[in-house]
Every structure is written in C-alpha cells, then in structure tokens.
N, C-alpha and C positions, 0 to 999 in steps of 0.2 A: 916646409915641404917644397919639393921641387915643382917648378912650373909644369913641367911635362906631366907629372903625376896628378896635379890639380885639375889640369886640362882633361886628362883622361877620365877622372872621376866625374867631372862636370858633364863630359861627353856622354858617359853612362847614365847620368841622371836624365839628360835630354832624350836618350833613346828609350828609357824607361817611361817617362812621362808622354812622349810624343808618339811612341810605338813605331818608329821607324829611324833609320840612320841615313837618311838621304840629305846629308849636309856634309860640309867640309869644315872640320873645326880650325878656326883661325881667329886672330886677335880682332879683325874688322867684322866678324860675324854678327849680325843683328837678328832680331826676331823676324823682321820682314823678309829675310833671306830663307827662312826656314818653313816648309809647309806645314801648317797646324798650330804654329806658335802664336797664339792669340793671347788676348788679356787673361783668359781663365787659365790657360796652359802655363802662361807666365807665372801666376801665383803659386800654381802646383810645382814648377820648377824651382822657385825661390824657396818654397817650403821644404822640398826634398833636399835641397843644397844645405839648408840649415841643419836638418836632421843628420845628413851624411857627414857633414864636417863638425857637427857639434857646435855650431855657431849661431848667433842671432843678429840679423841685419837690423839697423836702425833707419828710420826714414831718410836721414841725410846719406846714409850708405846707398840706399836705392836710387836716390836722386843723382848719384855720381855715375849710375850705370849707363853708358852710352853704347857699348859694345861687349864682345866677349872679353877682350883685353882688359877692360876696365872691371868687369866682374872677376876675373881671375886675380887682378890686384887687390881688390876688396876682400875676396876671401883670404888671400895670403896675409893680408894685414891683420886677419882675426884669428888665425891659427897659429 
C-alpha cells in the first residue's frame, strides 16, 4: 500500500478518535504535538489502526514507535 494512502487512513483514525483535525500529518508528528492525544487515546488509536488495517502490533513493534514516520513504517511492514 502506498505511503500516502497509509498516512491518509491513519489521519482518518486520528480524527475519529480525537474528534478534531487540528494537526498537520507529517513524519515527525508525535502525540505531544496533538491536543487530546494522551495515553488513553493512544491505546484507542493503536486499536483502531489494528482494526482498520487488519494487523496486530506486537510489543516490540510498539517500542519502535517514536513518531508518525515510524508508525507508518511499522504498518507498511505488516500489510
């Protein structure tokens, strides 16, 4: 799947969970850059991404997540 399509789908998940789109999607984006992205919403985002893409993250995958770019890379490696 193309990176731009994965980013678009992840952005849609973020908007769905956070109920706003007050962020700019880019590889360096982190939770601290987005209003309302706390530990609880983080788990909801990860769960929605797993459901949306039909994948399952392992703990080592989650430990690799440093920013949006690393999340996109992990998703692409699993689909």
